[in-house]
C-alpha positions as CSV (number, residue, x, y, z in Angstrom):
1,A,-17.2,-14.8,17.2
2,N,-14.3,-15.8,14.9
3,K,-16.7,-16.8,12.1
4,E,-18.3,-13.4,12.5
5,V,-14.9,-11.6,12.3
6,E,-14.0,-13.6,9.2
7,Q,-17.2,-12.6,7.5
8,T,-16.7,-9.0,8.4
9,I,-13.2,-9.1,7.0
10,R,-14.4,-10.9,3.9
11,R,-17.1,-8.2,3.4
12,A,-14.5,-5.5,3.7
13,C,-12.3,-7.2,1.1
14,F,-15.2,-7.4,-1.3
15,Y,-16.0,-3.8,-0.7
16,L,-12.4,-2.7,-1.3
17,R,-12.3,-4.8,-4.5
18,D,-15.5,-3.2,-5.7
19,N,-14.1,0.3,-5.1
20,L,-10.8,0.4,-6.9
21,D,-11.7,3.7,-8.4
22,K,-11.6,5.7,-5.2
23,N,-9.8,6.3,-1.9
24,V,-11.8,4.4,0.6
25,N,-12.3,6.0,4.0
26,I,-11.5,3.1,6.3
27,E,-13.2,4.7,9.3
28,E,-16.4,4.9,7.4
29,L,-16.0,1.4,6.2
30,S,-15.6,0.0,9.7
31,A,-18.6,2.1,10.9
32,N,-20.7,0.6,8.0
33,L,-19.5,-2.9,9.2
34,N,-20.5,-2.0,12.8
35,V,-17.1,-2.5,14.3
36,S,-14.7,0.0,15.8
37,Y,-12.0,1.5,13.6
38,S,-9.1,0.2,15.8
39,Y,-10.6,-3.2,16.2
40,F,-11.3,-3.5,12.5
41,R,-7.8,-2.5,11.5
42,R,-6.3,-4.9,14.0
43,M,-8.5,-7.8,12.8
44,F,-8.0,-6.9,9.1
45,K,-4.2,-7.0,9.5
46,K,-4.5,-10.3,11.5
47,Y,-6.4,-11.9,8.7
48,T,-4.7,-10.4,5.6
49,G,-1.3,-9.6,6.8
50,M,-1.6,-5.9,5.9
51,S,-3.6,-2.8,6.8
52,P,-6.8,-2.1,4.9
53,N,-5.2,0.8,3.1
54,Q,-2.2,-1.3,2.0
55,Y,-4.5,-4.1,0.9
56,H,-6.6,-1.6,-1.1
57,L,-3.6,0.0,-2.6
58,G,-2.2,-3.4,-3.6
59,L,-5.5,-4.2,-5.4
60,R,-5.4,-0.8,-7.2
61,I,-1.8,-1.4,-8.3
62,Q,-2.6,-4.9,-9.5
63,K,-5.5,-3.5,-11.6
64,S,-3.3,-0.8,-13.0
65,K,-0.8,-3.5,-14.1
66,E,-3.5,-5.3,-16.0
67,L,-4.6,-2.0,-17.6
68,I,-1.1,-1.1,-18.6
69,Q,-0.4,-4.5,-20.1
70,F,-3.7,-5.3,-21.7
71,S,-5.4,-2.0,-22.6
72,N,-4.2,1.0,-24.7
73,K,-5.5,3.5,-22.1
74,N,-2.9,6.2,-21.4
75,M,-1.3,6.5,-17.9
76,K,-3.4,9.6,-17.0
77,T,-6.6,7.7,-17.7
78,I,-5.5,4.7,-15.8
79,A,-4.5,6.8,-12.8
80,T,-7.8,8.6,-12.9
81,E,-9.8,5.4,-13.2
82,L,-8.1,4.0,-10.2
83,G,-8.7,7.1,-8.0
84,F,-5.2,8.4,-7.9
85,D,-5.1,12.2,-7.5
86,S,-2.5,12.7,-10.2
87,I,-0.4,10.8,-12.7
88,H,2.7,11.8,-10.7
89,Y,1.4,10.4,-7.5
90,F,0.3,7.2,-9.3
91,S,3.7,6.8,-10.9
92,R,5.5,7.3,-7.6
93,I,3.3,4.8,-5.8
94,Y,3.6,2.3,-8.6
95,K,7.4,2.6,-8.8
96,N,7.6,2.3,-5.0
97,K,5.5,-0.9,-5.0
98,E,6.8,-2.5,-8.3
99,G,10.4,-1.3,-8.6
100,V,9.8,0.1,-12.1
101,S,7.7,3.0,-13.4
102,P,4.4,2.2,-15.1
103,S,5.7,3.5,-18.4
104,T,8.7,1.0,-18.2
105,L,6.2,-1.8,-17.8
106,R,4.4,-0.7,-20.9
107,V,7.6,-0.4,-22.9
108,R,8.5,-4.0,-21.8
109,N,5.2,-5.1,-23.2
110,G,6.1,-3.9,-26.7
111,E,4.4,-0.5,-26.9
């Protein structure tokens, strides 16, 4: 059963990685993986150390960092591409996670 659980979590991680542009409904994801929501959340946290939502958010923030540093897309475009409802929400979440605002990161990179 452990191998099966690992594969399920791996599939979930791939799915989350492939869907950085939207808010993923974790209940739907667990249903698509044929496991109960509460079991899925518990197992996901056991294997990754975080909830599926936190894991997904972490990936989205990571991707936004790359876009801020290595593209000249504006913040609004980056926020939209990564499925954040607004630039303000994106900035707040980013600052919360990274300790600096996204625009501070861009300034540090010589823009």
